[in-house]
ROVOVEX-969512 format. One record per residue (C-alpha): residue number from 1; residue in one letter; x, y, z. Coordinates in steps of 0.5 Angstrom, whole numbers, plus 2048, in hexadecimal, padded with zeros to 3 digits. Each point is the difference from the previous one (the first is absolute). Layout:
N
<NUM "A" <X Y Z>>,
...
END
This chain:
458
<1 "X" <7E9 84F 7A2>>,
<2 "X" <7FD 7FF 7FE>>,
<3 "X" <7FD 801 807>>,
<4 "X" <7FA 801 803>>,
<5 "X" <7FF 804 807>>,
<6 "X" <7FB 7FE 805>>,
<7 "X" <7FB 804 804>>,
<8 "X" <800 802 806>>,
<9 "X" <7FC 7FC 805>>,
<10 "X" <7FE 804 805>>,
<11 "X" <7FF 7FE 808>>,
<12 "X" <7FC 805 805>>,
<13 "X" <801 7FE 808>>,
<14 "X" <7FB 804 804>>,
<15 "X" <802 804 805>>,
<16 "X" <7FE 800 807>>,
<17 "X" <800 805 805>>,
<18 "X" <7FE 7FF 808>>,
<19 "X" <800 806 805>>,
<20 "X" <800 802 807>>,
<21 "X" <7F8 802 800>>,
<22 "X" <7FE 7F8 7FE>>,
<23 "X" <806 7FB 805>>,
<24 "X" <7FA 7FC 800>>,
<25 "X" <801 7FE 7F9>>,
<26 "X" <801 7F9 7FF>>,
<27 "X" <805 7FF 7FB>>,
<28 "X" <800 7FD 7F9>>,
<29 "X" <806 7FB 800>>,
<30 "X" <805 801 7FC>>,
<31 "X" <800 7FB 7FA>>,
<32 "X" <806 7FA 7FF>>,
<33 "X" <805 802 7FD>>,
<34 "X" <7FF 7FB 7FB>>,
<35 "X" <7FA 803 7FD>>,
<36 "X" <804 808 800>>,
<37 "X" <806 7FC 7FB>>,
<38 "X" <7FE 801 7F9>>,
<39 "X" <804 7FC 7FA>>,
<40 "X" <806 806 7FD>>,
<41 "X" <7FE 803 7FA>>,
<42 "X" <803 7FC 7FA>>,
<43 "X" <808 803 7FF>>,
<44 "X" <7FE 805 805>>,
<45 "X" <807 7FE 805>>,
<46 "X" <805 804 7FC>>,
<47 "X" <800 805 7FA>>,
<48 "X" <800 7FE 7F9>>,
<49 "X" <7FF 806 7FC>>,
<50 "X" <807 7FF 7FE>>,
<51 "X" <7FE 7F9 7FB>>,
<52 "X" <800 801 7F8>>,
<53 "X" <7F9 800 800>>,
<54 "X" <7FE 803 806>>,
<55 "X" <7FD 808 802>>,
<56 "X" <806 804 804>>,
<57 "X" <7FC 802 803>>,
<58 "X" <7FD 801 808>>,
<59 "X" <7FA 805 801>>,
<60 "X" <7FA 7FF 7FE>>,
<61 "X" <7FD 807 7FE>>,
<62 "X" <7FA 7FF 7FD>>,
<63 "X" <7FE 7FA 807>>,
<64 "X" <7F9 7FF 803>>,
<65 "X" <7FC 7FB 803>>,
<66 "X" <7FD 7FE 7FA>>,
<67 "X" <804 803 7FB>>,
<68 "X" <808 801 7FD>>,
<69 "X" <7FF 804 7FB>>,
<70 "X" <806 7FF 7FA>>,
<71 "X" <803 805 7FB>>,
<72 "X" <805 7FE 7FA>>,
<73 "X" <802 804 7FB>>,
<74 "X" <806 7FD 7FC>>,
<75 "X" <803 805 7FA>>,
<76 "X" <806 800 7FB>>,
<77 "X" <804 802 7FA>>,
<78 "X" <804 7FB 7FC>>,
<79 "X" <805 801 7FC>>,
<80 "X" <801 7FA 7FB>>,
<81 "X" <808 800 7FC>>,
<82 "X" <7FC 7FD 7FA>>,
<83 "X" <7FC 806 7FF>>,
<84 "X" <7FA 7FC 7FD>>,
<85 "X" <7FC 804 7FC>>,
<86 "X" <7F9 7FF 802>>,
<87 "X" <803 801 808>>,
<88 "X" <7FE 7F9 801>>,
<89 "X" <803 7FB 806>>,
<90 "X" <7FF 7F9 7FF>>,
<91 "X" <802 7FA 806>>,
<92 "X" <7FD 803 805>>,
<93 "X" <7FA 801 805>>,
<94 "X" <803 805 803>>,
<95 "X" <801 805 7FA>>,
<96 "X" <7FD 802 7FA>>,
<97 "X" <802 806 7FD>>,
<98 "X" <807 803 7FF>>,
<99 "X" <803 808 7FF>>,
<100 "X" <7F8 803 804>>,
<101 "X" <7FF 801 807>>,
<102 "X" <7FA 7FA 801>>,
<103 "X" <7FB 7FE 807>>,
<104 "X" <802 7FA 800>>,
<105 "X" <7FC 7FE 807>>,
<106 "X" <7FB 803 803>>,
<107 "X" <7FB 7FD 805>>,
<108 "X" <7FB 803 806>>,
<109 "X" <7FD 7FA 805>>,
<110 "X" <802 7FC 805>>,
<111 "X" <7FF 7FB 806>>,
<112 "X" <7F8 800 804>>,
<113 "X" <801 7FC 806>>,
<114 "X" <7FB 7FE 804>>,
<115 "X" <7FC 7FB 806>>,
<116 "X" <805 7FB 7FC>>,
<117 "X" <7FE 803 7F9>>,
<118 "X" <805 801 7FB>>,
<119 "X" <801 803 7F9>>,
<120 "X" <804 804 7FB>>,
<121 "X" <7FF 805 7FB>>,
<122 "X" <806 802 7FD>>,
<123 "X" <7FE 804 7F8>>,
<124 "X" <806 800 7FC>>,
<125 "X" <800 807 7FA>>,
<126 "X" <805 802 7FA>>,
<127 "X" <804 7FA 7FC>>,
<128 "X" <7FF 7FB 806>>,
<129 "X" <7F9 7FF 7FD>>,
<130 "X" <801 7FF 7FA>>,
<131 "X" <807 7FC 7FF>>,
<132 "X" <7FE 7FC 805>>,
<133 "X" <7F9 7FC 7FC>>,
<134 "X" <803 800 7FB>>,
<135 "X" <805 7FB 803>>,
<136 "X" <7FB 7FB 801>>,
<137 "X" <7FD 7FD 7FB>>,
<138 "X" <7FA 7FD 803>>,
<139 "X" <7FB 806 7FE>>,
<140 "X" <800 7FC 7FA>>,
<141 "X" <7FD 7FB 802>>,
<142 "X" <7F7 801 800>>,
<143 "X" <7FD 807 801>>,
<144 "X" <800 806 804>>,
<145 "X" <806 803 7FF>>,
<146 "X" <803 7FE 807>>,
<147 "X" <807 805 7FE>>,
<148 "X" <7FB 807 800>>,
<149 "X" <7FD 7FC 807>>,
<150 "X" <806 801 804>>,
<151 "X" <805 804 7FC>>,
<152 "X" <7FE 804 806>>,
<153 "X" <801 7FD 805>>,
<154 "X" <807 7FC 803>>,
<155 "X" <7FD 7FC 807>>,
<156 "X" <7FA 800 803>>,
<157 "X" <7FD 7FA 804>>,
<158 "X" <7FC 7FE 805>>,
<159 "X" <801 7FB 806>>,
<160 "X" <800 7FF 807>>,
<161 "X" <804 7FE 805>>,
<162 "X" <801 7FB 805>>,
<163 "X" <802 800 807>>,
<164 "X" <804 7F9 7FE>>,
<165 "X" <807 7FF 803>>,
<166 "X" <802 806 7FE>>,
<167 "X" <7FC 803 7FB>>,
<168 "X" <7FD 7FC 7FA>>,
<169 "X" <7FD 805 7FA>>,
<170 "X" <7FB 7FD 7FA>>,
<171 "X" <801 806 7FB>>,
<172 "X" <7FB 800 7F8>>,
<173 "X" <802 804 7FB>>,
<174 "X" <806 804 7FD>>,
<175 "X" <807 7FE 804>>,
<176 "X" <807 801 7FE>>,
<177 "X" <804 7FC 800>>,
<178 "X" <806 7FE 804>>,
<179 "X" <804 7FC 7FA>>,
<180 "X" <806 804 7FE>>,
<181 "X" <801 803 806>>,
<182 "X" <801 808 7FD>>,
<183 "X" <7F8 802 802>>,
<184 "X" <7FB 804 7FB>>,
<185 "X" <802 807 803>>,
<186 "X" <807 803 7FF>>,
<187 "X" <800 804 805>>,
<188 "X" <801 7F9 805>>,
<189 "X" <806 7FE 7FB>>,
<190 "X" <807 800 801>>,
<191 "X" <800 801 7F8>>,
<192 "X" <7FB 804 7FB>>,
<193 "X" <802 7FB 7FA>>,
<194 "X" <7FF 7F9 804>>,
<195 "X" <804 7FA 7FB>>,
<196 "X" <7FD 7FB 7FD>>,
<197 "X" <7FD 7FB 805>>,
<198 "X" <7FC 806 802>>,
<199 "X" <7FE 803 7FC>>,
<200 "X" <7FD 7FA 7FB>>,
<201 "X" <7FC 7FE 806>>,
<202 "X" <7FB 800 803>>,
<203 "X" <7FD 807 804>>,
<204 "X" <7F9 7FD 800>>,
<205 "X" <7FB 7FB 801>>,
<206 "X" <7F9 800 801>>,
<207 "X" <7FD 7FA 804>>,
<208 "X" <800 7FF 808>>,
<209 "X" <806 800 804>>,
<210 "X" <800 7FC 807>>,
<211 "X" <806 804 804>>,
<212 "X" <800 7FC 807>>,
<213 "X" <807 802 805>>,
<214 "X" <801 7FB 805>>,
<215 "X" <804 804 804>>,
<216 "X" <804 807 7FE>>,
<217 "X" <806 7FE 7FC>>,
<218 "X" <7FC 7FB 7FB>>,
<219 "X" <7FB 802 7FB>>,
<220 "X" <7FD 7FA 7FC>>,
<221 "X" <7FB 802 7FA>>,
<222 "X" <7FC 7FB 7FB>>,
<223 "X" <7FE 804 7FA>>,
<224 "X" <7F9 7FE 7FB>>,
<225 "X" <802 805 7FA>>,
<226 "X" <7FC 800 7F9>>,
<227 "X" <806 800 7FC>>,
<228 "X" <807 801 801>>,
<229 "X" <7FF 809 800>>,
<230 "X" <7FA 7FF 7FD>>,
<231 "X" <7FA 803 800>>,
<232 "X" <7FC 7FA 7FE>>,
<233 "X" <802 7FA 7FF>>,
<234 "X" <803 7FD 7FA>>,
<235 "X" <7FD 7FA 7FF>>,
<236 "X" <7FC 7FB 806>>,
<237 "X" <805 800 803>>,
<238 "X" <801 805 807>>,
<239 "X" <807 800 803>>,
<240 "X" <803 7FD 806>>,
<241 "X" <806 804 804>>,
<242 "X" <802 801 806>>,
<243 "X" <805 805 805>>,
<244 "X" <805 7FF 807>>,
<245 "X" <804 806 802>>,
<246 "X" <803 7FF 806>>,
<247 "X" <805 805 804>>,
<248 "X" <803 7FD 806>>,
<249 "X" <802 806 802>>,
<250 "X" <801 808 7FF>>,
<251 "X" <806 7FE 7FA>>,
<252 "X" <7FE 7FA 7FC>>,
<253 "X" <7FB 7FE 7FB>>,
<254 "X" <7FE 7FB 7FD>>,
<255 "X" <7FA 7FF 7FB>>,
<256 "X" <7FE 7FA 7FB>>,
<257 "X" <7FA 801 7FA>>,
<258 "X" <7FE 7FA 7FD>>,
<259 "X" <7FB 800 7FB>>,
<260 "X" <7FC 7F9 800>>,
<261 "X" <7FD 800 7FA>>,
<262 "X" <7FC 804 7FA>>,
<263 "X" <7FF 800 7F8>>,
<264 "X" <802 806 7FF>>,
<265 "X" <800 800 7F8>>,
<266 "X" <7FA 803 7FC>>,
<267 "X" <7FD 7FB 7FC>>,
<268 "X" <805 7F9 804>>,
<269 "X" <7FC 7FD 805>>,
<270 "X" <805 7FA 7FF>>,
<271 "X" <807 805 801>>,
<272 "X" <800 801 808>>,
<273 "X" <805 803 803>>,
<274 "X" <804 801 808>>,
<275 "X" <806 805 803>>,
<276 "X" <803 801 806>>,
<277 "X" <803 806 803>>,
<278 "X" <805 801 806>>,
<279 "X" <803 805 802>>,
<280 "X" <805 802 806>>,
<281 "X" <800 806 804>>,
<282 "X" <806 802 805>>,
<283 "X" <802 806 803>>,
<284 "X" <807 7FF 803>>,
<285 "X" <802 807 802>>,
<286 "X" <7FB 805 804>>,
<287 "X" <804 807 803>>,
<288 "X" <7FD 805 800>>,
<289 "X" <804 805 803>>,
<290 "X" <804 7FE 7FB>>,
<291 "X" <801 804 7F9>>,
<292 "X" <800 7F9 7FD>>,
<293 "X" <7F9 7FE 805>>,
<294 "X" <7FE 7F9 7FC>>,
<295 "X" <800 7FC 7FB>>,
<296 "X" <7FD 7FA 7FD>>,
<297 "X" <800 7FB 7F9>>,
<298 "X" <7FA 7FC 7FD>>,
<299 "X" <7FF 7FB 7FC>>,
<300 "X" <7FB 7FD 7FD>>,
<301 "X" <801 7F8 7FB>>,
<302 "X" <7FB 7FE 7FC>>,
<303 "X" <7FD 7F9 7FC>>,
<304 "X" <7FA 7FF 7FD>>,
<305 "X" <7FE 7FB 7FA>>,
<306 "X" <7FA 7FF 7FB>>,
<307 "X" <7FD 7F9 7FE>>,
<308 "X" <7FB 7FD 7FB>>,
<309 "X" <7FD 805 7FA>>,
<310 "X" <806 800 7FB>>,
<311 "X" <805 800 805>>,
<312 "X" <804 7FC 806>>,
<313 "X" <804 800 806>>,
<314 "X" <806 7FC 7FE>>,
<315 "X" <800 7FD 7F8>>,
<316 "X" <804 801 7FB>>,
<317 "X" <7FB 7FE 7FC>>,
<318 "X" <7FF 807 7FB>>,
<319 "X" <7F9 7FE 7FF>>,
<320 "X" <800 802 808>>,
<321 "X" <805 805 801>>,
<322 "X" <803 801 808>>,
<323 "X" <7FC 805 802>>,
<324 "X" <803 803 808>>,
<325 "X" <801 807 802>>,
<326 "X" <807 801 805>>,
<327 "X" <802 807 804>>,
<328 "X" <803 803 805>>,
<329 "X" <802 807 802>>,
<330 "X" <805 803 805>>,
<331 "X" <7FF 807 803>>,
<332 "X" <805 803 806>>,
<333 "X" <7FD 806 804>>,
<334 "X" <804 806 803>>,
<335 "X" <7FC 803 805>>,
<336 "X" <803 809 801>>,
<337 "X" <800 804 806>>,
<338 "X" <7FB 7FE 804>>,
<339 "X" <7FD 7FD 7FA>>,
<340 "X" <7FE 806 7FC>>,
<341 "X" <804 7FE 7FA>>,
<342 "X" <801 7F9 7FD>>,
<343 "X" <804 7FC 7FA>>,
<344 "X" <7FD 7F9 7FD>>,
<345 "X" <805 7FD 7FB>>,
<346 "X" <7FD 7F9 7FE>>,
<347 "X" <7FC 7FD 7F9>>,
<348 "X" <800 7F9 7FE>>,
<349 "X" <7FE 7FA 7FB>>,
<350 "X" <7FB 7FC 7FC>>,
<351 "X" <7FF 7FB 7FA>>,
<352 "X" <7F9 7FE 7FE>>,
<353 "X" <7FF 7FB 7FB>>,
<354 "X" <7F9 802 7FC>>,
<355 "X" <800 807 803>>,
<356 "X" <7FA 7FE 805>>,
<357 "X" <802 805 805>>,
<358 "X" <804 806 7FA>>,
<359 "X" <7FC 806 801>>,
<360 "X" <7FD 801 7F9>>,
<361 "X" <803 807 7FD>>,
<362 "X" <7FB 804 7FD>>,
<363 "X" <801 800 7F9>>,
<364 "X" <7FA 803 7FC>>,
<365 "X" <7FB 800 806>>,
<366 "X" <802 7F8 803>>,
<367 "X" <7FE 7FD 806>>,
<368 "X" <801 7FA 804>>,
<369 "X" <7FA 7FE 7FC>>,
<370 "X" <801 802 7FA>>,
<371 "X" <808 7FE 7FE>>,
<372 "X" <803 802 7FB>>,
<373 "X" <804 7FD 7FA>>,
<374 "X" <807 804 801>>,
<375 "X" <800 7FD 806>>,
<376 "X" <7FD 7F9 801>>,
<377 "X" <7FE 7FC 805>>,
<378 "X" <801 7F9 7FE>>,
<379 "X" <802 7FA 804>>,
<380 "X" <808 800 7FE>>,
<381 "X" <801 807 800>>,
<382 "X" <806 802 805>>,
<383 "X" <801 806 804>>,
<384 "X" <806 801 805>>,
<385 "X" <800 807 803>>,
<386 "X" <804 804 804>>,
<387 "X" <800 807 804>>,
<388 "X" <803 803 805>>,
<389 "X" <7FF 807 804>>,
<390 "X" <802 805 804>>,
<391 "X" <7FC 805 805>>,
<392 "X" <801 806 805>>,
<393 "X" <7FB 802 804>>,
<394 "X" <7FE 807 804>>,
<395 "X" <7FB 7FE 806>>,
<396 "X" <7FF 807 803>>,
<397 "X" <7FB 7FC 804>>,
<398 "X" <7FB 7FB 801>>,
<399 "X" <7FC 802 7FB>>,
<400 "X" <804 802 7F9>>,
<401 "X" <805 7FD 7FB>>,
<402 "X" <804 804 7FB>>,
<403 "X" <804 7FA 7FD>>,
<404 "X" <804 7FF 7FA>>,
<405 "X" <802 7FB 7FC>>,
<406 "X" <804 7FC 7FA>>,
<407 "X" <7FE 7FA 7FC>>,
<408 "X" <803 7FC 7FC>>,
<409 "X" <7FD 7F9 7FD>>,
<410 "X" <801 7FD 7FB>>,
<411 "X" <7FD 7F9 7FC>>,
<412 "X" <803 7FB 7FC>>,
<413 "X" <7FB 801 7FB>>,
<414 "X" <7FC 807 7FD>>,
<415 "X" <7FC 804 806>>,
<416 "X" <802 806 801>>,
<417 "X" <7FC 806 7FC>>,
<418 "X" <806 804 7FB>>,
<419 "X" <800 805 7FF>>,
<420 "X" <7FB 7FF 7F9>>,
<421 "X" <7FB 7FE 807>>,
<422 "X" <7FB 7FC 7FF>>,
<423 "X" <7F9 805 7FF>>,
<424 "X" <800 7FE 7F6>>,
<425 "X" <7FF 807 7FD>>,
<426 "X" <7FA 804 801>>,
<427 "X" <7FD 7FC 806>>,
<428 "X" <7FE 7F8 801>>,
<429 "X" <7FD 7FD 7FB>>,
<430 "X" <7FB 7FA 7FF>>,
<431 "X" <7FF 7FB 807>>,
<432 "X" <805 801 805>>,
<433 "X" <808 7FC 7FF>>,
<434 "X" <7FD 7FE 7F8>>,
<435 "X" <805 802 7FB>>,
<436 "X" <801 806 7FC>>,
<437 "X" <802 800 7F8>>,
<438 "X" <807 803 7FF>>,
<439 "X" <802 801 808>>,
<440 "X" <803 7FD 806>>,
<441 "X" <801 801 806>>,
<442 "X" <807 803 803>>,
<443 "X" <803 7FB 805>>,
<444 "X" <807 801 803>>,
<445 "X" <802 7FA 804>>,
<446 "X" <803 805 806>>,
<447 "X" <7FE 807 804>>,
<448 "X" <803 805 804>>,
<449 "X" <7FA 804 804>>,
<450 "X" <801 806 805>>,
<451 "X" <7F9 7FF 804>>,
<452 "X" <7FF 807 805>>,
<453 "X" <7FA 7FE 805>>,
<454 "X" <7FC 804 805>>,
<455 "X" <7FC 7FC 804>>,
<456 "X" <7FB 802 807>>,
<457 "X" <7FC 7FB 805>>,
<458 "X" <7FC 802 806>>,
END
């Protein structure tokens, strides 16, 4: 998930020793039992490594009193059956190149923790360092090239843990979003290419986060951010959102993420956005001694819309077209061989008139800020898409995953790279995304591909 790991708060109790040489020493009275009991660590009452979006690791080998280190490597080879001649894959926030071996993500960092002060840093090198910033249009608002300033960082925040209820955290910086269920890091997920609900919604927020744990089964969050997956604000309105996570036992997880308000269309201050994202995860089979050791399913359903600035939430007025987002995704996972192998079948669909959450194809270097006349995002532009995938994982230990995955995707309009590719002859020409005389990109309505990946995490 786009779910962050809570740093451990280490508490030590001083030991006492009495010897026969000091029989008259007055023993120190024991503290009342109530003073020795600390609140249960959130979500530590059961094993949740089976969750989609959670790391499956049970041990931290780079742990210490002050710092828990982390290393991630995500390497892939993609075979696209459309055979784009420029090797460029579009419509994905997880993959960018085909028929080549690439480092998708390499991250080094970890969690700092001392006397209730907390912090996290995770770098990002590889394709993520260019693909993620190009999907943020807010960097066109103002100066200082924030897409370059932040491109090598996926998480960077500091904060403080207050001993309130079962814990209260206040963090500021760049932190992961949970909208869409899947984690930004593929090692944590059941599949490599998530369906559109996840791939087209935020992977990160830049701002302030408050996490409150009323009990060890419940987490409440409030977000005040610069905007919808953005380094800067798009206009003058910040993004406001929140999250509720409830795990009643070790077999269920309920998550509701809600984006209450944002003005996230560059240069359009009158257009506001809201979004709700809701997931259920259920582990209904857990028999470690059987060949089929686990079975679990996850279902996610999203609704969103925009209002004002030329669009409407519910109008059929052609001058103010209805602009909304509806999507769902469903995944089923089977674990075998004492959880060392797994098979996942899943997919989903979206409808997004106006295409305000559709990833911009990288035609002639197009970005979210530049747009392109070859794939417009005007009010009323239709977009319906679907996908399904089959994923097979081999996990010899908790530090590495070998993954093979087949994806089939489709859309109602030409969207995916075809054999002719999306790059003009001789390379990109003119301003990013601009029209090139005598040339058009080769876009197709369907795409099939095979992904082989090696995922490492310490």
